[in-house]
C-alpha positions as CSV (number, residue, x, y, z in Angstrom):
1,M,30.8,6.6,-10.7
2,T,27.3,7.7,-11.4
3,K,26.9,11.5,-11.9
4,M,24.5,13.1,-9.6
5,M,22.1,16.1,-9.8
6,K,19.8,18.0,-7.5
7,A,16.1,17.3,-7.7
8,V,12.9,18.0,-5.8
9,V,11.5,14.6,-5.0
10,K,8.3,13.4,-3.4
11,T,9.9,10.9,-1.0
12,K,7.1,10.2,1.5
13,P,3.3,9.7,1.4
14,T,2.7,12.9,3.4
15,H,2.8,16.7,3.1
16,G,6.0,18.1,1.6
17,G,9.0,17.0,-0.5
18,E,12.8,17.0,-0.4
19,L,15.6,18.5,-2.4
20,I,18.1,15.6,-2.7
21,Q,20.8,14.2,-4.9
22,V,19.7,11.7,-7.4
23,P,21.5,10.1,-10.5
24,I,21.3,12.1,-13.7
25,P,18.8,10.1,-15.8
26,E,19.8,8.0,-18.9
27,I,18.0,8.7,-22.2
28,G,16.4,6.2,-24.6
29,A,16.9,6.1,-28.3
30,K,14.0,8.6,-28.9
31,D,14.7,11.0,-26.0
32,V,16.9,14.0,-25.4
33,L,18.6,15.0,-22.1
34,V,17.8,18.6,-21.2
35,K,19.7,20.9,-18.9
36,V,16.9,22.6,-17.1
37,A,17.1,26.4,-17.1
38,A,13.8,27.3,-15.6
39,T,10.6,25.5,-14.4
40,A,7.3,26.9,-13.1
41,I,5.1,25.6,-10.2
42,C,1.7,24.5,-11.2
43,G,-1.4,23.8,-9.1
44,T,-0.9,20.1,-9.8
45,D,2.6,20.3,-8.3
46,F,1.1,21.9,-5.2
47,H,-1.5,19.2,-4.9
48,I,1.3,16.6,-4.9
49,Y,3.2,18.7,-2.3
50,E,0.2,19.0,0.0
51,W,-0.7,15.3,-0.7
52,N,-4.4,15.7,-1.3
53,E,-6.8,12.9,-2.1
54,W,-6.0,13.0,-5.8
55,A,-2.3,12.8,-5.2
56,Q,-2.6,9.9,-2.8
57,Q,-4.5,7.9,-5.5
58,T,-2.2,8.9,-8.4
59,I,1.5,9.4,-7.4
60,K,4.0,6.6,-7.0
61,I,6.7,7.4,-4.5
62,P,9.6,8.3,-4.9
63,Q,9.2,10.6,-7.9
64,I,10.7,13.9,-9.1
65,M,8.1,16.6,-9.1
66,G,7.3,19.3,-11.7
67,H,6.3,19.5,-15.4
68,E,6.6,23.0,-16.8
69,L,10.0,23.3,-18.5
70,A,12.5,25.4,-20.3
71,G,16.0,24.1,-21.0
72,Y,18.8,23.2,-23.4
73,V,19.4,19.9,-25.1
74,V,22.7,18.4,-24.0
75,K,22.4,14.9,-25.3
76,V,20.4,13.3,-28.1
77,G,19.2,9.7,-28.5
78,E,20.3,7.8,-31.5
79,Q,16.9,7.8,-33.2
80,V,16.2,11.5,-32.6
81,T,16.1,13.4,-35.9
82,S,14.5,16.8,-35.2
83,L,16.6,18.0,-32.3
84,K,20.3,18.7,-31.7
85,E,22.6,19.7,-28.8
86,G,22.1,23.3,-27.9
87,D,18.4,23.6,-28.9
88,F,16.3,25.6,-26.5
89,I,13.2,23.7,-25.8
90,S,10.1,23.4,-23.7
91,A,7.9,20.3,-23.5
92,E,4.3,19.2,-23.9
93,T,3.9,17.5,-20.6
94,H,1.2,15.0,-21.7
95,I,3.2,12.1,-23.3
96,P,1.1,10.2,-25.9
97,C,1.5,6.5,-26.8
98,G,1.2,7.3,-30.5
99,V,-0.8,4.1,-31.3
100,C,-4.2,4.3,-29.6
101,Y,-7.4,5.3,-31.4
102,Q,-7.2,8.9,-30.2
103,C,-3.5,9.3,-31.2
104,K,-4.3,7.9,-34.7
105,T,-7.3,10.2,-35.2
106,G,-5.6,13.5,-34.4
107,R,-6.4,13.7,-30.6
108,M,-3.1,12.9,-28.9
109,H,-4.0,15.3,-26.0
110,V,-6.6,12.7,-24.9
111,C,-4.4,9.6,-25.5
112,Q,-5.8,6.5,-23.8
113,N,-2.4,5.6,-22.5
114,M,-1.3,9.1,-21.5
115,T,1.6,9.6,-19.1
116,I,2.4,13.0,-17.6
117,F,5.7,14.5,-16.3
118,G,5.8,14.7,-12.6
119,V,2.6,12.7,-12.2
120,H,3.2,9.2,-13.8
121,Q,6.9,9.5,-14.3
122,N,9.8,11.7,-13.1
123,G,9.4,15.4,-13.7
124,V,11.5,18.5,-14.2
125,F,12.1,20.1,-10.8
126,A,15.8,19.0,-11.3
127,E,19.0,20.0,-12.9
128,Y,18.4,17.6,-15.8
129,A,15.3,16.0,-17.3
130,V,14.6,13.4,-20.0
131,V,12.2,14.6,-22.7
132,P,10.8,12.3,-25.5
133,E,11.3,13.8,-28.9
134,V,7.6,13.5,-29.6
135,V,6.7,16.1,-27.0
136,A,9.7,18.5,-27.4
137,W,8.8,22.0,-28.4
138,K,11.6,24.2,-30.0
139,N,11.6,27.7,-28.6
140,D,12.6,30.9,-30.3
141,P,16.1,31.4,-28.9
142,A,15.2,35.0,-28.0
143,M,12.4,33.9,-25.7
144,S,13.1,34.4,-22.0
145,P,13.9,31.2,-20.1
146,E,11.5,32.5,-17.4
147,L,8.6,32.9,-19.8
148,A,9.2,29.7,-21.9
149,P,7.7,27.4,-19.2
150,L,4.5,29.5,-19.2
151,Q,3.6,28.2,-22.7
152,E,2.3,25.0,-21.0
153,P,-0.2,26.6,-18.6
154,L,-0.9,29.4,-21.1
155,G,-2.1,26.6,-23.5
156,N,-4.6,25.6,-20.8
157,A,-5.9,29.1,-20.6
158,I,-6.1,29.4,-24.4
159,D,-8.0,26.2,-24.9
160,T,-10.4,27.1,-22.0
161,I,-11.1,30.7,-23.0
162,L,-10.9,30.2,-26.8
163,S,-12.6,26.8,-27.3
164,D,-15.0,29.0,-29.2
165,Q,-14.9,32.7,-30.1
166,I,-15.3,35.3,-27.4
167,T,-14.8,38.6,-29.2
168,G,-17.5,41.1,-28.1
169,L,-19.0,38.5,-25.7
170,T,-19.5,38.7,-21.9
171,V,-17.4,36.1,-20.0
172,F,-17.4,35.1,-16.4
173,M,-14.3,33.5,-14.9
174,P,-14.5,32.4,-11.3
175,G,-11.1,32.1,-9.6
176,V,-8.1,34.3,-10.3
177,G,-5.2,32.0,-9.4
178,P,-2.2,31.8,-11.8
179,L,-4.3,30.1,-14.5
180,G,-7.1,32.6,-14.1
181,Q,-4.5,35.4,-14.4
182,L,-3.3,34.0,-17.6
183,G,-7.0,33.7,-18.7
184,I,-7.5,37.4,-18.1
185,L,-4.7,38.3,-20.5
186,V,-5.9,35.8,-23.1
187,A,-9.5,37.1,-22.9
188,K,-8.4,40.7,-23.2
189,A,-6.1,39.9,-26.2
190,A,-9.0,38.1,-27.9
191,G,-11.3,41.2,-27.6
192,V,-13.7,40.0,-24.9
193,G,-16.7,42.4,-24.6
194,K,-16.8,42.3,-20.8
195,L,-14.8,40.1,-18.5
196,I,-16.2,39.4,-15.0
197,V,-14.1,37.6,-12.4
198,S,-14.6,36.5,-8.8
199,D,-12.4,35.2,-6.0
200,V,-12.1,35.2,-2.2
201,N,-8.5,36.2,-1.9
202,P,-7.8,40.0,-1.6
203,Y,-4.4,39.7,-3.3
204,R,-5.9,37.9,-6.3
205,L,-8.8,40.4,-6.6
206,E,-6.2,43.2,-6.7
207,R,-4.3,41.3,-9.4
208,A,-7.4,40.9,-11.5
209,E,-8.0,44.6,-11.5
210,E,-4.3,45.2,-12.4
211,L,-4.5,42.8,-15.3
212,G,-7.6,44.4,-16.8
213,A,-10.7,42.5,-15.6
214,D,-13.8,44.7,-16.2
215,V,-15.8,43.6,-13.1
216,V,-14.1,42.1,-10.1
217,L,-16.3,40.4,-7.4
218,D,-15.3,39.5,-3.9
219,A,-17.2,36.2,-3.4
220,R,-16.9,36.5,0.4
221,K,-19.3,39.5,0.5
222,D,-20.7,40.1,-3.0
223,D,-23.8,38.2,-4.2
224,V,-22.1,36.9,-7.3
225,V,-25.2,35.6,-9.1
226,S,-27.4,38.6,-8.6
227,T,-24.6,41.1,-9.3
228,I,-23.8,39.4,-12.6
229,M,-27.4,39.3,-13.6
230,E,-27.7,43.0,-12.9
231,V,-24.5,43.8,-14.8
232,T,-25.7,41.8,-17.8
233,K,-29.2,43.4,-17.6
234,G,-30.8,40.0,-16.8
235,N,-29.3,38.2,-19.8
236,G,-26.5,36.4,-18.1
237,V,-23.1,35.8,-19.5
238,D,-22.2,34.2,-22.9
239,V,-19.3,32.1,-21.6
240,V,-18.3,30.7,-18.3
241,A,-14.6,29.7,-18.1
242,E,-14.3,27.6,-14.9
243,M,-10.6,27.1,-13.8
244,S,-11.0,27.1,-10.1
245,G,-12.2,23.5,-9.4
246,N,-14.6,25.0,-6.8
247,P,-18.1,23.5,-6.8
248,I,-19.8,26.7,-5.5
249,A,-18.1,28.7,-8.2
250,L,-19.2,26.1,-10.9
251,N,-22.9,26.3,-9.7
252,Q,-22.8,30.1,-9.7
253,G,-21.4,30.0,-13.2
254,L,-24.2,27.8,-14.4
255,K,-26.8,30.0,-12.8
256,V,-25.5,33.1,-14.6
257,L,-24.9,31.4,-18.0
258,T,-27.3,32.6,-20.6
259,P,-29.4,30.0,-22.4
260,G,-27.4,28.6,-25.4
261,G,-24.2,29.8,-23.7
262,R,-20.9,27.9,-23.3
263,L,-19.3,26.4,-20.2
264,S,-15.6,25.5,-20.5
265,L,-14.3,23.3,-17.6
266,L,-10.6,23.2,-16.8
267,G,-10.5,23.2,-13.0
268,L,-10.2,19.8,-11.3
269,F,-12.6,19.0,-8.5
270,N,-11.5,17.1,-5.4
271,K,-14.7,14.9,-5.5
272,P,-17.9,14.4,-7.5
273,V,-20.0,17.6,-7.9
274,E,-23.8,17.8,-7.6
275,L,-25.4,19.8,-10.4
276,D,-29.0,20.7,-11.4
277,L,-28.7,19.3,-14.9
278,N,-32.3,19.8,-15.8
279,N,-32.5,23.5,-15.1
280,D,-28.9,24.6,-15.6
281,V,-27.8,22.5,-18.6
282,I,-30.6,20.7,-20.5
283,F,-33.3,23.3,-20.4
284,K,-30.8,26.0,-21.1
285,S,-29.3,24.0,-24.1
286,I,-25.8,25.0,-23.1
287,K,-22.6,23.7,-24.7
288,V,-20.2,22.1,-22.2
289,N,-16.5,21.8,-23.1
290,G,-14.1,19.7,-21.1
291,V,-10.5,20.9,-21.4
292,T,-7.5,18.8,-20.5
293,G,-3.9,19.8,-21.4
294,R,-3.4,21.5,-24.7
295,Q,-4.2,20.6,-28.3
296,M,-1.0,19.0,-29.7
297,F,0.4,21.0,-31.1
298,S,-1.9,23.7,-32.5
299,T,-2.3,25.3,-29.1
300,W,1.5,25.5,-28.7
301,Y,1.8,27.6,-31.9
302,K,-0.8,30.0,-30.5
303,A,0.9,30.3,-27.1
304,A,4.3,30.8,-28.6
305,A,3.0,33.4,-31.0
306,L,1.2,35.3,-28.3
307,I,4.4,35.5,-26.2
308,N,6.7,36.2,-29.1
309,S,4.4,38.9,-30.5
310,G,5.0,41.2,-27.5
311,L,1.4,42.4,-27.7
312,V,0.7,41.0,-24.3
313,D,3.2,41.5,-21.4
314,F,3.4,38.0,-19.8
315,N,6.2,39.2,-17.5
316,K,3.5,40.6,-15.2
317,I,2.2,37.1,-14.7
318,V,5.5,36.0,-13.1
319,T,5.2,37.5,-9.6
320,H,8.1,35.5,-7.9
321,T,11.3,33.9,-9.0
322,F,13.4,31.6,-6.8
323,P,16.4,29.3,-7.3
324,L,15.5,25.6,-7.3
325,E,16.9,25.3,-3.8
326,Q,14.2,27.6,-2.5
327,W,11.4,25.6,-4.1
328,E,9.5,25.2,-0.8
329,E,9.2,29.0,-0.5
330,G,7.3,28.9,-3.7
331,M,5.0,26.1,-2.5
332,K,4.2,28.1,0.7
333,L,3.3,31.1,-1.5
334,M,1.0,28.8,-3.6
335,E,-0.6,27.7,-0.3
336,S,-1.3,31.4,0.6
337,G,-2.7,32.2,-2.8
338,N,-0.7,35.5,-2.8
339,C,1.1,34.9,-6.1
340,G,0.8,34.7,-9.9
341,K,3.1,32.2,-11.6
342,I,6.2,31.2,-9.6
343,V,9.4,30.3,-11.6
344,L,12.2,28.3,-10.3
345,T,15.6,28.9,-11.9
346,V,18.3,26.3,-12.2
347,D,22.0,27.2,-12.5
């Protein structure tokens, strides 16, 4: 008889999901089976839950949701050489093919044939998950299972904030969702000169102040552009780190970016965005960095070192912890915006 497990599955092309029993998956020769200890909810997971336009065009139903992982290896494929039973691992969620031009030239994170946990194949909101050896990341056994899944989104924040140096510079980051909150900690750890953030959610604005942002703007009532220009004595900011996926926030960022500055884009937009390329990009001679996933695996070393060092308290990023069975409470909190990272624990 097939052994079963609990998993959060997108079962219907509509808002929501279901916690149901599904078979424990089989592994291939180059995979490991992981007993999930903890997993965290990402904005991508929420988009799949709410079934937005991107999810409707991308997700094939039925599919197990989730991609941020911490767990223990319980079974090893016959061709696996670097992992053994009992290893405490997380996973790079972008699975490369290993043979395309990008993979062969040191850019696996933009593999032409990329698949992603919980997007193109079954994810990790479950008691067990299959992880290919190529994307497994061994954790320090002393790392907390609640913090280990954060290395994946922390990598997003690191590559967005630190795609070039920011020490002593002025940075504007619109949006203080969970990724933005991680971005604040990364920027402060890197010695940012002045960090300016904006949001429309009172809870998130309060969080930004608690986490150490220097200037916190309420985009509902503050004139973001004029205030930033005043704060910077008319110079504008050196760096804009856009993680919100909000077109208004992006255009505000471009208006306040100093000539020759840097725009790093991580946030995903629901539809094409209209920009004034002549005045805001070309004539300003700005640098634009698109950020997807994490550098494999140099960013993972940075994320792990930052957490293991103890210099930054990432526990303050985790605002809510629920057992897997209460996953939908986490999604409702995501919908409200009144949260940092939400961790689901698995017995």
